[in-house]
C-alpha positions in Angstrom: 6.1 8.8 -22.5 4.3 10.2 -25.8 4.4 13.8 -25.6 1.2 15.6 -27.8 2.1 19.4 -28.0 -0.9 21.5 -29.9 -1.4 25.3 -30.0 -4.7 26.8 -29.9 -5.2 30.6 -31.2 -1.4 31.0 -31.4 1.6 29.9 -33.7 4.1 27.6 -31.7 7.7 28.3 -32.6 10.1 25.8 -31.9 11.6 27.3 -28.9 8.5 27.0 -27.0 8.2 23.2 -28.2 11.8 22.5 -27.2 11.0 24.5 -24.0 7.8 22.0 -23.3 9.9 19.1 -24.3 12.4 19.8 -21.6 10.4 20.8 -18.7 7.1 18.5 -19.2 9.4 15.7 -20.8 11.2 15.4 -17.4 8.3 14.4 -15.6 8.6 10.8 -16.3 11.3 10.8 -14.1 8.8 11.0 -11.2 6.5 8.6 -12.6 7.8 6.5 -15.1 4.4 4.7 -15.9 3.5 7.7 -18.2 2.1 6.3 -21.4 0.7 9.9 -22.9 1.3 13.5 -22.3 -0.7 16.1 -24.0 -0.1 20.0 -23.7 -2.1 22.4 -24.9 -0.9 26.3 -25.2 -3.4 28.6 -26.0 -4.0 32.4 -25.9 -7.2 33.4 -25.1 -9.0 36.9 -24.8 -9.3 37.9 -20.7 -9.8 41.3 -19.2 -6.7 40.4 -17.1 -3.7 40.2 -19.0 -2.6 38.3 -16.2 -4.6 35.0 -17.7 -4.1 35.1 -21.3 -1.2 32.5 -22.0 -3.2 29.2 -20.7 -1.5 26.0 -20.5 -3.2 22.6 -19.7 -1.3 19.3 -19.3 -3.2 15.7 -19.2 -0.9 12.8 -18.1 -2.2 8.9 -18.8 -0.2 6.8 -16.4 -2.1 2.9 -16.2 -5.7 4.3 -16.2 -5.2 7.4 -14.0 -5.2 10.4 -15.4 -3.4 13.8 -13.8 -4.9 17.3 -15.1 -3.3 20.6 -14.4 -3.8 24.2 -16.1 -2.2 27.2 -15.7 -2.9 31.0 -16.7 -0.1 33.8 -16.8 0.5 36.5 -18.7 4.1 34.8 -19.9 4.1 31.1 -21.3 7.4 30.1 -20.0 6.2 30.9 -16.6 2.8 29.5 -17.0 4.6 26.1 -18.5 6.8 26.3 -15.0 3.8 26.8 -13.0 2.0 23.6 -14.5 5.1 21.5 -14.0 5.2 22.5 -10.9 1.6 21.9 -9.9 2.1 18.2 -11.8 5.1 17.3 -9.5 3.0 18.1 -6.7 0.2 16.4 -8.4 2.6 13.2 -9.1 3.8 13.2 -5.2 0.1 13.0 -3.8 -0.5 10.3 -6.3 2.6 8.0 -5.4 1.9 8.5 -1.3 -1.8 7.4 -2.2 -2.2 3.3 -0.8 -2.5 1.3 -3.7 -5.8 -0.5 -2.3 -7.3 3.4 -2.6 -5.7 4.0 -5.7 -7.0 0.5 -7.6 -10.7 1.1 -6.8 -10.4 5.0 -7.8 -8.4 4.5 -11.1 -11.5 3.0 -13.4 -14.0 5.9 -12.3 -10.9 8.3 -12.8 -10.7 7.5 -16.3 -14.5 7.5 -17.5 -15.2 10.9 -15.8 -12.0 12.6 -17.1 -12.7 11.4 -20.6 -16.4 12.9 -20.2 -15.1 16.0 -18.6 -12.9 17.1 -21.4 -15.3 17.5 -23.7 -15.6 21.6 -23.9 -19.2 22.3 -22.6 -21.4 24.7 -24.7 -25.3 25.7 -24.0 -27.1 22.7 -25.6 -25.9 19.1 -25.5 -23.9 18.1 -28.2 -22.3 14.8 -27.0 -23.4 11.7 -24.8 -21.0 9.9 -22.8 -21.6 6.8 -20.9 -18.8 5.2 -18.5 -18.7 2.9 -15.5 -18.8 4.3 -12.2 -17.1 2.5 -9.2 -17.9 2.0 -5.9 -16.2 4.1 -3.1 -16.8 6.1 -0.1 -16.8 9.9 0.0 -13.3 10.5 1.2 -12.0 8.2 -1.5 -14.4 10.4 -4.1 -12.4 13.7 -2.5 -9.1 12.4 -3.1 -9.8 11.3 -6.5 -11.8 14.8 -7.3 -8.4 16.8 -5.8 -6.1 14.2 -8.1 -8.0 15.4 -11.1 -7.8 19.2 -9.9 -12.0 18.8 -10.9 -14.8 20.9 -8.9 -17.2 17.4 -8.8 -16.9 14.0 -8.9 -19.6 11.5 -10.2 -19.5 7.7 -8.0 -21.5 5.2 -6.7 -21.8 5.2 -3.0 -22.7 1.9 -1.2 -23.5 3.5 2.0 -26.4 5.4 0.0 -26.7 2.7 -2.3 -27.2 5.1 -4.9 -24.8 7.6 -7.7 -23.6 10.7 -5.7 -22.2 13.7 -7.1 -19.4 15.3 -4.8 -18.8 19.0 -5.5 -16.3 21.9 -4.1 -18.5 24.8 -2.3 -16.8 28.3 -2.9 -16.3 28.6 0.6 -13.6 25.6 0.4 -15.9 22.6 1.8 -17.6 19.8 0.0 -21.2 19.3 -1.3 -22.7 16.1 -2.0 -25.7 15.5 -3.8 -28.2 12.1 -3.3 -30.3 12.0 -5.8 -34.2 10.8 -4.9 -36.8 9.5 -7.5 -39.6 11.8 -7.3 
């Protein structure tokens, strides 16, 4: 596993790098096919001091992307929390049936690459990606696996591109566009 550690708005100490390597580096025991893991540690300005230290981890494994983010007042506690979250995601990923996983991998890789770009008030980049056909249930599973709030997929039942999103009440919404 190739581990990349980056700091944003902060200085990375050797002890912090060693801690990340010890904690996040052990995740390849649970999923040996991990190719690359990116860890971004940052300090952000927030009203609450509990949310200032942010750890984002993106793991790539055989065209599948696992992603987790945690915020805490203590960087070491945030690293532990993100490790626990990734362990749960890996467990869910390994329990998914192989046939469902195969269809969702291509769409997940393309969508995650598009979602990694930071958003701004105007369009600064356009991405194109292949959309894989999947059912609404498979799209929900893939969205949960990535930890995102929305997911774009081709719905063969509606014969169109759909957008699945998480509502504030915990349920899901489905956007089915129609030409006017």
